C-alpha positions as MATLAB code, in Angstrom:
seq = 'MARRSTWRIPIRLSVILNCGSRVCPATVTNLSETGMFISEVTGFAEDSQFDISIPLKEGVLHVPGKLVRLSKINGSKNG';
ca = [
     -13.764  -30.874  -14.643;
     -11.854  -28.266  -12.602;
     -13.895  -25.811  -10.561;
     -11.693  -22.800  -11.341;
     -10.700  -21.609  -14.800;
      -7.308  -20.259  -13.655;
      -4.679  -21.354  -11.135;
      -4.410  -19.529   -7.825;
      -0.976  -18.631   -6.533;
      -0.620  -18.485   -2.743;
       0.934  -15.215   -1.563;
       0.973  -12.972    1.471;
       0.970   -9.344    0.356;
      -0.042   -6.301    2.401;
      -2.229   -3.844    0.512;
      -4.344   -0.771    1.225;
      -7.981   -0.637    0.089;
      -9.263    2.821   -0.769;
     -13.049    3.024   -1.061;
     -14.445    6.550   -1.013;
     -13.259    8.088    2.246;
     -12.392    4.698    3.784;
      -8.794    3.503    3.801;
      -8.284   -0.038    5.121;
      -5.210   -2.246    5.383;
      -5.741   -5.805    4.136;
      -3.797   -8.867    2.976;
      -3.873  -10.590   -0.411;
      -3.674  -14.344    0.237;
      -3.843  -15.599   -3.357;
      -3.711  -14.312   -6.930;
      -4.910  -15.551  -10.290;
      -5.139  -14.149  -13.815;
      -8.674  -12.975  -13.101;
      -8.597  -11.811   -9.498;
      -7.279  -11.988   -5.985;
      -8.520  -13.052   -2.570;
      -8.123  -10.311    0.000;
      -8.589  -11.292    3.625;
      -9.665   -8.963    6.418;
     -12.244   -7.247    4.208;
     -15.074   -6.340    6.576;
     -17.800   -3.744    6.472;
     -18.045   -3.523    2.687;
     -20.962   -4.533    0.499;
     -20.650   -6.705   -2.565;
     -20.047   -4.607   -5.707;
     -17.991   -2.069   -3.708;
     -15.370   -0.419   -5.921;
     -11.796   -0.052   -4.630;
      -8.455    1.403   -5.538;
      -6.041   -1.276   -4.314;
      -2.631    0.191   -3.413;
       0.174   -2.361   -3.633;
       3.530   -1.166   -2.259;
       6.534   -2.050   -4.425;
      10.253   -1.260   -4.160;
       9.881    1.254   -6.998;
       6.732    2.943   -5.622;
       3.066    2.056   -5.323;
       0.990    0.172   -7.896;
      -2.676    1.250   -7.982;
      -5.104   -1.378   -9.248;
      -8.863   -0.860   -9.602;
     -10.932   -3.594   -8.020;
     -14.466   -4.656   -7.260;
     -15.711   -6.842   -4.421;
     -17.529   -9.636   -6.255;
     -18.303  -11.891   -3.301;
     -17.679  -12.311    0.401;
     -16.432  -15.596    1.840;
     -17.244  -16.927    5.260;
     -14.138  -17.849    7.224;
     -14.585  -19.214   10.736;
     -18.258  -18.238   10.670;
     -17.842  -14.583    9.705;
     -17.633  -12.795    6.372;
     -14.118  -11.443    6.131;
     -12.656  -12.093    2.714;
];
C-alpha cells in the first residue's frame, strides 16, 4: 500500500510567507493535490496560519495555508 494518497510533483518555486507581521521568503519544493512542501521555514510553530504569495506572470496568487508539520532536514527543522 502506498504511503501517500496523492502524487507529489517536484518543483522549485519561490514564494513569500505572510504570517501576522512576519514576511519570509521560502521555496516550494513539491506540490500535491492536498498540499505543498515549503523549505526554509524556520521559527514558526505547527498550526501557524499563512498567506502564501506566489508570483505569476499575470500578478500574484494568494493562497491560505497552515503549517501542519515540520520536517527535519540535515538535523534541523526547516521544512
